[in-house]
N, C-alpha and C positions, 0 to 999 in steps of 0.2 A: 589685518589692517596696515596701511603704508606707512612706515617710519620716515618724517622727513627731518632733515637737520638743517638747521639754518645757526651759519656763523657770522655772526655781524656785531660788531664791539658799539653798534647803535641804537640804544634802546628802543631809540622810535622805530626804526626799520623794522627792528623784530615786534613790535606791536603789531605794525600793520601787516606785517605775514603774517601774522600769528592768525588774524582776522580773516586774512584773505581764506587760509587755508583750514579755516574752525570748520569741519566738516568728519561727519562718527568715521567716517572711511581713511581718517588721516591721524597720524600721532606725530605732532610736532613738539621737537627739541629742539631748544634754542640755547647758544652760546656765543661766548664773546671773544675767541680766542682759536688760533689753529692747535694750539696744545688742548687745550678741553675738547676739542673736537674730535681728536685723538683716542682722547681717552674714553668719548661716546661711542665711536666706531669699533672700539675694542670689544664692548660689554653689547652694546645694540645692534640687531640687524637693521643697517642703512639702507632705504633703496633710494633715496633722493638728497644728496648736498646742494641746498642754496647758500654761496658764499659772496662775502662783500670782497672788497682789496685792499682795503685799509685799515692795518692793524699795529700795534703796537712793536709788536718783538719780530714781524717780516712782514715781507711783502705778501699779499693776495697770490700771487702768478708762483711763487715759492712754496706757499701753502698744497698748490693743486699740482705742482711736480712733485712733491710728499707723497701725497696721494695716490700720484702716476705710479709713483716708486716701490709702493707699499703693496700689502695682500690687498686695499682696498680701490684698487685702480680700475676696475668694473664698475664701481657705483656713479651714477650718472651725476655730472656737474652742471648746476647753473648757475652763474655770476650775475650779482646783482652790483652797477658800480655809479658811479658819480660822474665819470669821465666819459666823454665821446671822444673816443681814440681809435680810429681805423685799424694803426697799426697794432696798435694793446688787440684790437677785438681778434682781428688775422692770428695774433700768436697763439692768443687763447682757444681760439678753434682748432688750429695747430695742435695744440695740446691736450685736445680732446674734450672740450667743455661743449656740451650741448645746445646752450642756449647763452646769450647775451643781452641783459636786460637794463636799459640806463634809467636811474632812479629819478630823473626826473619826467618821467611817465612809464612807470613802471607798472602800476597797480592794475590796469586790463591786461596788458602783457602779460603779466604773471600770474591772471586769474585766465586767461586762454593757455597758458601751459599746464598749470594744473588740470585746466578741464580734457587737457589734451592725456596729461599723465592717468588722468581717471580712466579714461578710453581705453590707453594701452594695459592699464592692469585690469581690465574688465575683458580686453578681447585675451590676457593672458590665461583667466579664469576659463574664459570660453573654450579656448585651446586645451584645457584641461579633461573639460566636459565632451570633446564633442570625438566623431569617431576618426580616425586617420589613418591611411594607407601609404606607406612606400616602398615604390618600385624601383628596384637599384639589383643591377646583375652581380654587382662588386660587394663581395660580404667585406670588406674592409670598408667601404661606405656606408653600407647598413650600420655597422659596427659604432663606426662614428656619429653617423645621426642618434642613434640608440643613444648613445652616450648624451649629446646635448638636447635631448627630451627628457632622459633621466635628470639631468643637473637640473631642469627648468620644472621638475615637479608632474611632466607630461607624459605617462604610461599607459594610454587609450589608443595603444598603435599597434596594427596589423602589419610585417615585413613581407613581402615578396621580390623573390628574385625570377618568377616566370611569368612573363607576360598576360598569357592566356588563363593563368591563373586568376590573377587580377581582374581579365575583364570579362572571364564567366561565372568568377565571384557573385553570390545571392545577394551578399551584403553591402549596403550601401553605406559609403564614408563621407562626411562632411567636408573632408581634405586630402587631398591626393598629392603625394610629391612624388614625379615622374622623372626617371633618368632617361634621358634625349636619346645616348648611346645604349643600344641594347642588341644581343644576338636576334638574329633573323628579323627583328620588326623596329622602326625606327619609333622611339619613344611619341612621335607628332603621330602615328597613327593610334598609338592606342588612347592619347590625348583627344583625339578625333571620334573614337570609340565612346570614351568615358564620358564624352560633353553630349552626344546625343542621347544617351542613356541617363545622365543627372545636369539638366540646364541650370541648376540653381547650388550644385558643386564647385568647392574651391579647388582651382586645379595647378599648379605648380611645376614648372617643366625646370630640373636640375641637373647641371651639366659643365663639364669642363672646356668645353666648346665656348668660345666669345666671338664667334663670328655673325657681327651684327645682320648679314642677311637671315641666318639661319635663325636668329633668336626675333627677327621681327615675322619670318615666316608662321614660327611655331607658336607666337603670341596670337597672329591671323586664324589659325587653326583653332582656337580657343581655350589658350593656356592665359591665365590670370595673371601671371608672373615668370620671370625666369632669373634662377639663383645659380649663380657661377660656385664650381667647386675650385679650391678647395676651402671649406666654409669656415669664412668667421665666428663663431658662436654669438657675439651680442648682435653683428649683422642678422645672422641668418634669423636671428629667435626678433630681432627688430623688423624685418621683413613680413614674415608670419602673422606677427601682431597687426601689423598695417595693411595686410589683407585680410586678416579677421573681421576686421572696421566695415569692411568692403561685404565678405561674408552676410556680415549680420544684416547690411543695409540689403541685399539681396532676397535674402529670408524675411525681411520684413517687408519688400516687394512681393514677395512670392505669398505670403499669408494674405494680405489685399489682393492679389489675383484670386485666390481662391475664395476670397469674401464677394468678391465682383461678380464670380461666376457662380456664386450661391445664391446672391442677390435676384442674378435675373430668371433663377428658375423657383423662387420661395415665396409665397405670398403674404403680404406683406402683416396683415392682420394675425393670421392663424400660425405663420411659419411653419404652414404646409405648401407641400408640393404647388406651384400653379399651373391653370389652365393648360397651356401652351405645353409647359414639360412632360405634363401628365400623357398628353397626346405622344408624345417622342418616347417615352416609357413604353407607352402599350406596343407600341410598332417595335421597339425594341425585343419586349418578350413574348412578342408573338413572333417573332423569327429565330428567336432562343428554343420555346417553344416548339415550333416545328423540326428546328432542327436537331432535338435532342426526343422528340415523339413524347412532349412533357404535355399533362396538362394545365390550362390556363384559364381563369374566371376574373369576371371583374363583379364588383359590388355598387350600386351607384343610391346614394342615402340621398332624402330629403327630409329636413325638421318640414314638421307640419304646423300649420297656421303659424308661421314664424314673420308674417305680417302684421300680426294680433300683437306679436311684444314689442315689435317697434314704434308702433300706435300708439298702444296703453303706457311704455314705459320709458319712450326714448329710444334711439340709435346706439345711445351711450351702452344701454344697458342690453341690445342686441347685440351690439361687438363682442362683449361679455360672454353671452351668451355661446355665440359661434365658439370664442377661445376657449371655453370650458368644453365643450361636445368635443373640439378637435384632441382637445387632451385626454377626454374619455377613450377617442377614437385610438389614440395613440396606443393608450395602455392595453388596445383589446386585440392588438394583432402581432406578427411576428416579424422578425429582424428583416425578414427577405421580402414581406409585403409592401406594398408601395402605397403610400396614403397620399392624398390631394385634395386640394379646394376645388370643384369644379365650377365653382361661379356663385355668388349670392350665400344663399343656404346647403347648398347641395356639395356633396363631398362625394368623392372618388376613392377605391380600392382595387387596385392591383392583385392578384392573388398568384402566384407562380407555383406550380407543380399543387396544382388543388382544382379537382374537378365541382362538376355544379353541385353536386351533392354538400357538398363539404364546404363549399362558399356561401351557400343557402344557413347553416348550419352558423358559423360565423354571425354575419350579419342578424342571425336570430338572438343569438346572445348580445351584438349589441343594441338591437331594437329594446331587449328588456334590461340593459343597463339606463340606456337613455330613459328609459318609461320610470326607471328608479331615481332618477335623479331631482332634487327638489333646490329650484336657485333661491339665492336670498330674498329675494321679493315675493315669495310666497308661491311661485306658480310653477307649475311641470309642464312638461313637453315630450313627446313623442314624435317617430322617427317611421317614414317608409321606405323602404328599398326596393330595386330589382335587382335581379344577377342573372347574368347571360355567361356562356363557357366559350369556350373557344371553337370549337369543332374545324371549319373551313371557311370561319369568318375573318372578315378583313379588320382591321383598327375602327373604321367607320360603322359594322354593320356588327359588331360586338359591341358597342355605346349605345347605337340605335335600337338594340334588343332590350339590353340592360334598362335605358329608358323609357323601352314601352311597356316594362314587366313593373317600373314604378309607376306607371300612368295606372294602369291597373289596379296597383296598390292601394293608389291616392282614391280610384273611384268605389272603390269596395269600401272604404269607410275610413282609410288612412291607418295607421300603426300596425301597417301588416309588409311583410318582405313575401316578393312573388320570386318565382325561379324557373316556373314553365307554364 
């Protein structure tokens, strides 16, 4: 829970601020004076101070100076003020205030700021949960980074001083911190190699080099940010959190891209692979089988008299039947098998490492399971199938042979599997 301390003698503004940040993620504490504020700071872990500037016993800027001179100096401060004073604003920013919001238009500004604060807290939580790699040949620098992380509760970090070990590591990290100046290899080369392997990772260069041309080059070569040494803990963590938000957006983009790629190859009704993708997979499996001298078979299945279902009960029931049979097929195959909707009421199963007899046995088990199914409308269905094996067949020859066997099964009275 985030603790927010609001210091303001005006009860009206206290009520408005409390309403703005009334959220399960926030614990709102309000006091009317700086003296009361210090008592709260002593007893509570405060994450954010929101303060006015007008108090009876002292000026607001004196209160801020006292905080800066105390052990609470790292607590972020937002000022709410009725004064529109550029000089005062500039002075407060120089004192470390992170935002200055005028009271005549503060509701939306404060809401936006609180939302940002939520995001930053969420980003901090994410930093605690993702895998992080740090590459630096200096033990001192690694100890400094380790200390910063430990102070912020981040322990899921692996530290490397050898670039090759990181590059060759099988472990994938969400965040990489890579020193620019390394022995035998430049950090930008490491970044290039990491970026080729991990498109969506967050990669940040770290270095004491402040040359703008070098920084520009590193960013152009795939780094998401560049943080200079020596590190200021607050700035270092703020930059990581800011970049973390970018990383989260990239992850959402990655997920959407994966979904789009899946949608292209998935049949919308049954969630099986579609006709186009199945053709591609058969070609791939033929190549793989020939390369490793493995068996490969396919099964082509067709629901018997399916047109009668649509004509008698309607297309909605017909669609439900297709989904039910698809689910039954999924239950019947192995993880390595590839199942697709070949078209209409036809299904196809690609069976790697399976000979003709094995494919026939599977198809027979499926046929019996379909025959035993009873649909809620009170009817039963059967299925016919044709099986073919690889030998020297091409993709089309393999399918045509299975289709020919399916045609024979239909002509022999249906509810049969033919494989030779």
